[in-house]
DOLO-649038 format. One line per 2 residues: their letters; for each residue x, y, z of N, C-alpha, C. Coordinates in steps of 0.1 Angstrom, whole numbers, plus 5000, padded with zeros to 4 digits. Layout:
! residues N
A	X Y Z X Y Z X Y Z  ... $
END
This chain:
! residues 280
MW	6201 6695 1995 6191 6684 1996 6184 6682 1983  6181 6670 1980 6173 6667 1968 6159 6672 1970 $
DR	6154 6679 1960 6140 6685 1960 6131 6675 1953  6121 6670 1960 6111 6661 1954 6103 6667 1943 $
DQ	6102 6681 1943 6094 6687 1933 6102 6692 1921  6115 6690 1922 6123 6694 1911 6123 6684 1899 $
PV	6119 6688 1887 6118 6679 1876 6132 6673 1873  6133 6659 1874 6145 6653 1870 6144 6644 1858 $
GP	6133 6644 1852 6130 6636 1840 6117 6640 1834  6114 6637 1822 6102 6641 1815 6089 6636 1822 $
TF	6090 6625 1829 6077 6620 1835 6077 6621 1850  6086 6629 1856 6087 6630 1870 6074 6634 1877 $
QS	6068 6645 1872 6057 6651 1879 6045 6641 1878  6043 6635 1866 6032 6626 1864 6033 6614 1873 $
VR	6046 6609 1874 6048 6597 1882 6045 6600 1896  6050 6612 1901 6048 6616 1915 6033 6617 1918 $
SN	6026 6624 1909 6012 6626 1911 6004 6612 1912  6007 6604 1902 6000 6591 1902 6003 6582 1914 $
RV	6015 6584 1920 6019 6575 1931 6014 6581 1944  6015 6594 1945 6013 6600 1959 5999 6604 1961 $
AG	5992 6611 1951 5979 6616 1953 5969 6605 1956  5963 6605 1968 5953 6595 1971 5958 6582 1975 $
CA	5971 6580 1977 5976 6567 1979 5971 6561 1992  5967 6570 2002 5963 6565 2015 5949 6557 2013 $
TD	5942 6559 2003 5929 6552 2001 5929 6543 1989  5938 6544 1980 5937 6536 1968 5946 6525 1967 $
WK	5956 6523 1976 5966 6512 1974 5960 6498 1975  5966 6489 1967 5962 6475 1967 5974 6467 1969 $
VG	5973 6456 1976 5985 6447 1978 5983 6434 1970  5972 6429 1969 5970 6416 1962 5956 6415 1956 $
PT	5953 6405 1948 5940 6404 1941 5928 6403 1951  5930 6398 1963 5919 6396 1972 5917 6407 1982 $
QK	5925 6417 1982 5924 6428 1991 5913 6438 1986  5904 6442 1995 5894 6452 1991 5899 6466 1992 $
EP	5895 6474 1982 5899 6488 1983 5891 6496 1992  5897 6503 2002 5889 6511 2011 5880 6521 2004 $
HN	5868 6524 2009 5860 6533 2002 5854 6543 2012  5855 6556 2008 5850 6566 2017 5842 6576 2008 $
TD	5829 6576 2009 5821 6584 2000 5822 6599 2004  5826 6602 2016 5828 6616 2020 5841 6622 2016 $
AP	5850 6614 2012 5864 6619 2009 5863 6627 1995  5872 6637 1994 5873 6644 1981 5878 6635 1970 $
KR	5873 6637 1958 5877 6629 1947 5892 6630 1945  5899 6619 1943 5914 6619 1942 5918 6612 1929 $
MS	5930 6616 1925 5935 6610 1913 5938 6595 1915  5936 6587 1905 5939 6573 1906 5953 6570 1908 $
TT	5957 6560 1916 5971 6557 1918 5975 6544 1910  5966 6540 1901 5970 6528 1893 5982 6531 1885 $
IP	5991 6521 1885 6004 6522 1877 6001 6515 1864  6002 6522 1853 5999 6516 1840 6007 6503 1838 $
SG	6000 6494 1831 6006 6481 1827 6018 6484 1818  6028 6475 1818 6040 6476 1810 6051 6483 1817 $
KR	6063 6482 1813 6074 6488 1819 6076 6502 1815  6082 6510 1824 6086 6524 1820 6100 6526 1827 $
AA	6107 6536 1821 6120 6538 1826 6120 6545 1839  6129 6541 1848 6130 6548 1861 6135 6562 1860 $
RP	6132 6570 1869 6137 6584 1869 6152 6583 1872  6160 6593 1868 6174 6594 1871 6176 6592 1886 $
FA	6186 6584 1890 6188 6581 1904 6192 6593 1912  6183 6597 1922 6185 6609 1929 6198 6609 1938 $
LA	6203 6597 1941 6215 6596 1950 6227 6593 1942  6227 6595 1929 6238 6591 1920 6251 6598 1924 $
QR	6251 6610 1928 6263 6618 1932 6268 6612 1945  6281 6608 1945 6287 6602 1957 6290 6613 1967 $
RV	6285 6612 1979 6288 6620 1990 6283 6613 2003  6287 6617 2014 6282 6611 2027 6267 6615 2029 $
RI	6259 6604 2031 6245 6606 2035 6242 6598 2047  6235 6604 2056 6230 6597 2068 6215 6594 2065 $
AP	6211 6582 2066 6197 6578 2064 6191 6574 2077  6184 6583 2084 6178 6579 2097 6167 6568 2094 $
SL	6167 6558 2103 6158 6547 2102 6145 6549 2109  6134 6549 2102 6121 6552 2109 6118 6542 2120 $
LA	6124 6530 2119 6121 6520 2129 6124 6524 2143  6134 6533 2145 6137 6538 2158 6130 6550 2163 $
AD	6121 6555 2154 6113 6567 2158 6102 6564 2168  6097 6575 2174 6085 6573 2183 6073 6573 2174 $
FS	6067 6561 2174 6055 6559 2165 6043 6566 2169  6043 6572 2181 6031 6579 2186 6031 6593 2180 $
RL	6042 6597 2174 6043 6611 2168 6053 6611 2156  6050 6602 2147 6059 6600 2135 6061 6612 2127 $
HE	6050 6619 2124 6051 6631 2116 6061 6641 2122  6060 6643 2135 6069 6653 2142 6083 6648 2141 $
EV	6085 6635 2143 6098 6629 2143 6105 6630 2130  6098 6627 2119 6103 6628 2106 6106 6643 2102 $
AR	6097 6652 2106 6099 6666 2103 6111 6671 2110  6114 6667 2121 6125 6672 2129 6139 6668 2122 $
IE	6140 6655 2118 6152 6651 2112 6154 6657 2097  6142 6660 2091 6143 6666 2078 6148 6680 2080 $
RA	6143 6688 2090 6148 6701 2093 6163 6701 2096  6168 6690 2101 6182 6689 2105 6191 6687 2093 $
GA	6185 6684 2081 6193 6683 2069 6192 6669 2062  6185 6659 2069 6184 6646 2063 6177 6646 2049 $
EV	6183 6640 2039 6176 6639 2026 6171 6625 2023  6175 6615 2031 6171 6602 2029 6164 6596 2042 $
LH	6153 6590 2041 6146 6584 2052 6146 6569 2049  6152 6561 2058 6153 6546 2056 6141 6540 2062 $
LD	6134 6531 2054 6122 6525 2058 6124 6509 2059  6125 6504 2071 6127 6490 2073 6114 6483 2074 $
VM	6111 6476 2064 6098 6469 2063 6100 6454 2066  6094 6448 2076 6096 6434 2080 6083 6427 2079 $
DG	6083 6414 2075 6071 6407 2073 6068 6396 2083  6077 6394 2093 6075 6383 2102 6078 6369 2097 $
HF	6083 6368 2084 6086 6355 2078 6101 6355 2075  6106 6364 2066 6120 6364 2063 6128 6368 2076 $
VP	6122 6378 2083 6128 6381 2096 6117 6379 2107  6120 6377 2119 6110 6373 2129 6101 6384 2133 $
NI	6104 6396 2131 6096 6407 2136 6087 6413 2124  6077 6420 2128 6068 6428 2119 6070 6442 2123 $
SF	6072 6451 2113 6074 6465 2116 6062 6474 2111  6062 6479 2099 6052 6487 2094 6051 6485 2079 $
GV	6041 6490 2073 6039 6488 2059 6034 6500 2051  6026 6497 2041 6022 6507 2031 6014 6519 2038 $
PV	6004 6516 2046 5996 6528 2052 6005 6538 2059  6015 6533 2067 6023 6542 2075 6031 6551 2065 $
IA	6037 6544 2055 6046 6551 2045 6037 6562 2038  6025 6557 2033 6017 6567 2026 6013 6579 2034 $
SL	6011 6577 2047 6007 6588 2056 6018 6598 2058  6030 6593 2057 6042 6602 2058 6045 6609 2045 $
RE	6042 6603 2034 6047 6608 2021 6043 6622 2018  6030 6625 2021 6025 6638 2018 6031 6649 2027 $
HS	6038 6645 2037 6043 6655 2047 6059 6657 2045  6065 6649 2037 6079 6649 2036 6084 6650 2021 $
RM	6095 6657 2019 6102 6657 2006 6114 6649 2006  6117 6641 2016 6129 6633 2017 6128 6621 2007 $
FF	6139 6616 2003 6140 6604 1995 6136 6592 2003  6126 6585 2000 6121 6574 2008 6128 6561 2003 $
DA	6137 6556 2011 6146 6544 2008 6140 6532 2015  6132 6524 2008 6125 6512 2014 6134 6500 2013 $
HL	6137 6494 2025 6144 6482 2027 6134 6471 2030  6131 6463 2020 6121 6452 2021 6127 6440 2027 $
MI	6126 6437 2040 6130 6425 2046 6118 6415 2046  6114 6411 2034 6102 6403 2032 6105 6392 2022 $
EE	6097 6382 2022 6100 6370 2013 6096 6372 1999  6086 6381 1996 6081 6383 1982 6082 6397 1978 $
PK	6094 6402 1976 6096 6416 1972 6089 6420 1959  6090 6411 1949 6084 6413 1936 6069 6415 1937 $
RY	6063 6407 1945 6048 6408 1947 6044 6421 1953  6051 6426 1963 6047 6438 1970 6053 6451 1966 $
AE	6063 6451 1957 6070 6463 1954 6061 6474 1949  6051 6470 1941 6042 6481 1935 6034 6488 1946 $
AF	6030 6481 1956 6022 6488 1967 6031 6498 1974  6044 6495 1976 6053 6505 1982 6056 6516 1973 $
VK	6057 6514 1960 6059 6525 1951 6047 6534 1951  6035 6529 1951 6023 6537 1951 6022 6545 1964 $
AG	6027 6539 1975 6027 6546 1988 6037 6558 1988  6046 6558 1979 6055 6570 1978 6070 6567 1979 $
CD	6074 6554 1979 6088 6550 1981 6095 6554 1968  6107 6560 1969 6115 6564 1957 6125 6553 1953 $
HI	6127 6544 1962 6137 6534 1960 6133 6521 1967  6136 6509 1961 6133 6496 1967 6145 6488 1968 $
TF	6149 6484 1980 6160 6474 1981 6154 6461 1986  6159 6450 1980 6154 6437 1985 6166 6428 1988 $
HI	6164 6417 1994 6174 6408 1998 6177 6397 1988  6190 6394 1985 6194 6384 1976 6189 6370 1982 $
EV	6189 6369 1995 6186 6356 2002 6172 6351 1999  6163 6360 1994 6149 6356 1992 6145 6352 1978 $
TK	6154 6353 1969 6151 6350 1955 6162 6343 1947  6158 6335 1938 6167 6329 1929 6168 6336 1916 $
EP	6159 6346 1914 6159 6354 1902 6160 6369 1905  6171 6373 1910 6172 6387 1913 6171 6397 1901 $
RA	6175 6392 1890 6174 6400 1878 6159 6404 1875  6151 6394 1876 6136 6397 1874 6131 6407 1884 $
VI	6135 6406 1896 6130 6415 1907 6135 6429 1904  6148 6430 1900 6153 6444 1896 6146 6450 1885 $
EH	6143 6442 1874 6136 6447 1863 6122 6451 1866  6116 6443 1875 6102 6447 1879 6102 6460 1887 $
IR	6111 6462 1896 6112 6474 1904 6115 6486 1894  6124 6485 1885 6127 6495 1876 6115 6499 1867 $
GL	6107 6488 1864 6095 6490 1856 6085 6498 1863  6086 6499 1876 6076 6507 1884 6081 6522 1884 $
GV	6092 6525 1879 6097 6539 1878 6106 6543 1889  6111 6534 1897 6120 6538 1908 6133 6530 1907 $
SA	6143 6534 1916 6156 6528 1916 6155 6515 1924  6165 6506 1921 6165 6493 1927 6179 6491 1934 $
GI	6178 6484 1946 6190 6480 1953 6189 6466 1958  6200 6461 1961 6201 6447 1966 6209 6446 1979 $
CI	6205 6437 1988 6210 6437 2001 6216 6423 2004  6227 6423 2012 6233 6410 2016 6234 6410 2031 $
NP	6230 6398 2037 6232 6396 2052 6246 6394 2056  6249 6395 2068 6263 6394 2073 6270 6381 2068 $
AT	6263 6370 2067 6269 6358 2063 6270 6355 2048  6264 6364 2040 6263 6363 2025 6275 6369 2019 $
EV	6281 6362 2010 6293 6367 2003 6289 6376 1991  6298 6384 1988 6296 6393 1976 6293 6386 1963 $
AA	6299 6374 1962 6297 6365 1950 6283 6363 1948  6274 6363 1958 6260 6360 1956 6253 6370 1948 $
IE	6258 6383 1948 6251 6393 1940 6260 6397 1928  6271 6391 1925 6279 6394 1914 6272 6395 1901 $
PV	6263 6385 1898 6257 6385 1884 6249 6398 1882  6244 6404 1892 6235 6416 1890 6241 6429 1896 $
LN	6254 6428 1899 6260 6440 1906 6260 6452 1898  6261 6451 1885 6261 6463 1876 6247 6468 1873 $
QV	6237 6461 1877 6223 6464 1873 6216 6472 1884  6222 6473 1896 6215 6480 1907 6220 6494 1909 $
DL	6212 6502 1916 6217 6516 1919 6223 6516 1933  6221 6506 1941 6226 6507 1955 6228 6492 1960 $
VL	6239 6491 1967 6241 6478 1974 6241 6481 1989  6233 6473 1996 6232 6475 2011 6238 6463 2018 $
VM	6248 6466 2026 6255 6456 2034 6249 6456 2048  6244 6445 2053 6239 6445 2067 6251 6442 2076 $
SV	6252 6451 2086 6263 6449 2096 6257 6444 2110  6244 6440 2109 6238 6432 2120 6229 6422 2113 $
WP	6223 6413 2120 6213 6404 2115 6200 6412 2114  6194 6411 2102 6181 6419 2100 6170 6414 2109 $
GF	6162 6424 2113 6150 6420 2120 6149 6427 2134  6160 6432 2139 6159 6438 2152 6168 6451 2152 $
GG	6163 6462 2159 6171 6474 2160 6179 6473 2172  6190 6482 2173 6198 6483 2185 6208 6472 2187 $
QS	6211 6464 2177 6222 6454 2178 6236 6460 2177  6246 6452 2181 6260 6457 2180 6265 6455 2166 $
FM	6273 6465 2162 6280 6465 2149 6289 6453 2147  6288 6447 2136 6296 6435 2132 6307 6440 2123 $
AE	6319 6442 2129 6330 6447 2121 6335 6437 2111  6332 6425 2112 6337 6415 2103 6331 6416 2089 $
VL	6321 6425 2087 6315 6427 2074 6323 6438 2066  6332 6445 2072 6339 6456 2066 6347 6452 2054 $
PK	6354 6440 2054 6361 6436 2042 6352 6435 2030  6339 6431 2032 6330 6431 2021 6326 6445 2016 $
VT	6326 6454 2025 6323 6468 2021 6334 6473 2012  6347 6470 2016 6358 6475 2008 6358 6468 1994 $
EL	6355 6455 1994 6355 6448 1981 6344 6454 1972  6333 6457 1977 6322 6463 1969 6326 6477 1965 $
RN	6332 6485 1973 6336 6499 1970 6345 6498 1958  6354 6489 1957 6363 6488 1946 6357 6483 1933 $
RL	6345 6478 1934 6338 6472 1922 6326 6480 1917  6321 6489 1926 6309 6496 1921 6313 6509 1914 $
RS	6304 6513 1905 6306 6526 1898 6305 6538 1907  6309 6549 1902 6308 6561 1910 6293 6565 1912 $
DQ	6284 6561 1903 6270 6565 1905 6262 6554 1913  6268 6544 1918 6262 6534 1926 6265 6536 1941 $
RL	6255 6536 1949 6256 6538 1963 6259 6526 1971  6268 6527 1981 6271 6516 1990 6266 6520 2004 $
EI	6256 6513 2008 6249 6516 2021 6252 6505 2031  6253 6509 2043 6255 6500 2054 6245 6502 2065 $
DG	6240 6491 2071 6229 6492 2080 6231 6483 2092  6231 6488 2104 6232 6480 2116 6243 6484 2125 $
GI	6240 6489 2137 6249 6493 2147 6257 6505 2144  6252 6513 2134 6260 6526 2131 6257 6536 2141 $
DA	6268 6541 2147 6267 6552 2157 6280 6559 2157  6282 6568 2167 6294 6577 2167 6307 6569 2169 $
RT	6306 6556 2174 6318 6548 2176 6321 6540 2164  6312 6537 2155 6314 6528 2144 6314 6534 2130 $
IA	6308 6546 2129 6306 6552 2115 6319 6555 2108  6329 6559 2115 6342 6562 2109 6348 6550 2102 $
DA	6348 6539 2109 6353 6526 2104 6345 6522 2091  6332 6524 2091 6324 6520 2080 6327 6529 2068 $
AR	6330 6542 2071 6333 6552 2060 6347 6549 2055  6356 6546 2063 6370 6542 2058 6369 6530 2049 $
AG	6360 6520 2053 6359 6508 2045 6353 6511 2031  6346 6522 2029 6341 6525 2016 6326 6528 2015 $
AD	6319 6527 2026 6304 6530 2026 6303 6545 2024  6292 6549 2018 6289 6564 2016 6275 6567 2021 $
TF	6267 6557 2024 6253 6560 2029 6252 6551 2042  6248 6558 2053 6248 6551 2066 6234 6552 2072 $
VA	6229 6540 2074 6216 6539 2081 6218 6539 2096  6211 6548 2103 6213 6550 2117 6199 6552 2123 $
GT	6196 6544 2133 6183 6545 2139 6184 6550 2154  6188 6541 2163 6189 6544 2177 6200 6554 2180 $
AI	6209 6557 2170 6219 6567 2172 6213 6581 2169  6201 6582 2164 6195 6595 2161 6182 6597 2168 $
FP	6172 6589 2165 6158 6593 2169 6156 6593 2185  6161 6584 2192 6158 6585 2207 6167 6595 2214 $
KP	6176 6601 2207 6185 6611 2214 6178 6623 2218  6182 6630 2229 6176 6642 2234 6176 6653 2223 $
DP	6186 6653 2214 6187 6663 2203 6190 6655 2190  6180 6649 2184 6183 6642 2171 6190 6649 2161 $
AA	6188 6662 2160 6195 6670 2150 6210 6671 2152  6214 6672 2165 6228 6673 2169 6234 6659 2166 $
AY	6227 6648 2169 6232 6635 2167 6234 6632 2152  6224 6637 2144 6226 6635 2130 6238 6643 2125 $
AE	6240 6655 2129 6251 6663 2125 6264 6657 2129  6265 6651 2141 6277 6645 2146 6281 6633 2137 $
LK	6271 6625 2134 6274 6613 2125 6279 6617 2112  6273 6627 2106 6277 6632 2093 6291 6637 2093 $
TL	6295 6645 2103 6308 6650 2105 6318 6639 2106  6315 6629 2114 6325 6618 2117 6327 6610 2104 $
AE	6317 6608 2096 6318 6601 2084 6326 6609 2073  6323 6622 2073 6330 6630 2063 6345 6632 2066 $
SA	6348 6631 2079 6362 6633 2084 6370 6620 2084  6364 6609 2081 6371 6596 2082 6381 6594 2071 $
END
């Protein structure tokens, strides 16, 4: 499992400290949002990200192998800390964070405060999937909250290169996502610039949908075009019945929500999915 405290670059520790320490009280989303103030709280390090671009850390998921990324959206929100700790003990190294804004997708899920509250309790790689209309505007807030990676949708921007550069400038890795009806050609101009490509195998915005096998040819096309250090993630309807097909098509990172968290034994469900993908 990737160790959040293991130095992977010369600025890793300082970046982690600036982003994580105090993020629950210091985060800002826009110029009109007031910063919470608590005079009784211990003095914390500032979470301000310096102006100007900086190089992203080496991509922690660069090595190709099967990874199951449990989706927080399917967890029991009345005991999130316990839910996350349980799947981390089971061996999960990636936590998938489905952020919805009620505009790009019809539902609203969770945002910066929830992620920040979990960050100090977990060493997993926080994989943020921003299903929002303005990823460039809000990316910094999610990085401050502790996200290690930001994926945005090609469908929301005409300037994906600028969004990718902005995310990388915040010191994290960048990914791009395509909906079931979006062709690979839509992301071709920036395909070599991202660390991860996410293929939606359901329509974004709702959990528990049925797997759309018709997206698998796109997965295979992308597998043949991506470098070995680029991840190919699939999200939607992934369970014990569908994960092998997705693995055979070429995916290496599998987002699974209802197939893990609501199960009587999430650790066993996680292990089963990983075994099925590795054996495909």
